[in-house]
C-alpha positions as CSV (number, residue, x, y, z in Angstrom):
1,M,-29.6,-38.1,-55.1
2,G,-29.3,-41.5,-53.6
3,G,-27.9,-43.0,-56.9
4,G,-25.4,-40.1,-57.3
5,I,-24.9,-37.9,-60.3
6,V,-26.0,-39.6,-63.5
7,K,-24.3,-38.6,-66.8
8,G,-26.7,-36.7,-69.1
9,S,-29.3,-36.2,-66.4
10,V,-30.8,-33.0,-64.9
11,S,-31.5,-32.5,-61.2
12,L,-33.3,-29.7,-59.4
13,L,-32.1,-28.7,-56.0
14,A,-34.7,-26.8,-53.9
15,G,-34.8,-25.3,-50.4
16,D,-35.2,-22.2,-48.4
17,P,-33.3,-19.0,-49.4
18,G,-29.8,-18.7,-48.0
19,I,-29.2,-22.3,-47.0
20,G,-26.3,-22.8,-49.5
21,K,-27.7,-24.3,-52.6
22,S,-25.8,-22.1,-55.0
23,T,-22.6,-22.5,-53.0
24,L,-22.9,-26.3,-52.8
25,L,-23.6,-26.6,-56.6
26,L,-20.7,-24.3,-57.5
27,Q,-18.4,-26.4,-55.3
28,V,-19.6,-29.6,-57.1
29,G,-19.2,-27.9,-60.5
30,L,-15.7,-26.7,-59.7
31,F,-14.8,-30.2,-58.5
32,L,-16.2,-31.9,-61.6
33,S,-14.6,-29.4,-63.9
34,N,-11.2,-30.9,-63.1
35,K,-12.1,-33.8,-65.5
36,H,-15.3,-32.8,-67.3
37,K,-16.9,-29.9,-68.9
38,V,-19.6,-28.3,-66.6
39,L,-22.4,-25.9,-67.4
40,Y,-23.5,-23.8,-64.4
41,I,-26.9,-22.2,-65.1
42,S,-28.1,-19.3,-62.9
43,G,-31.4,-17.5,-63.2
44,E,-30.9,-15.1,-60.3
45,E,-27.2,-14.3,-59.9
46,S,-24.9,-12.1,-61.9
47,E,-21.6,-13.2,-63.3
48,E,-19.9,-11.0,-60.7
49,Q,-21.8,-12.7,-57.8
50,I,-20.7,-16.1,-59.1
51,K,-17.1,-15.0,-59.4
52,L,-17.2,-13.7,-55.8
53,R,-18.7,-16.9,-54.5
54,A,-16.0,-19.0,-56.3
55,K,-13.3,-16.8,-54.7
56,R,-14.9,-17.3,-51.2
57,I,-14.9,-21.1,-51.9
58,G,-11.2,-20.8,-52.5
59,D,-11.1,-21.2,-56.3
60,T,-8.8,-18.5,-57.7
61,K,-7.4,-20.2,-60.8
62,K,-8.7,-19.8,-64.3
63,N,-11.1,-22.6,-65.2
64,E,-11.3,-23.7,-68.8
65,K,-14.0,-26.4,-68.3
66,L,-16.6,-24.5,-66.2
67,F,-19.1,-22.6,-68.2
68,A,-21.8,-20.3,-66.8
69,F,-25.1,-19.3,-68.4
70,I,-26.6,-16.3,-66.7
71,N,-30.2,-15.5,-67.5
């Protein structure tokens, strides 16, 4: 992501299991949701798992701009 996050773009983050991809992207989503609407899409995790990760990161406030799609 040498050019940064581009508005309207889609990026795929890949890597070995357990290296922190989901945690990193949730942190980025929480940060960006301070000013923008963010859609967090998960194909493997439940809503409860995402909530627990957000609590571990330290986000305990209600967030009106971060939306999750769980498949």
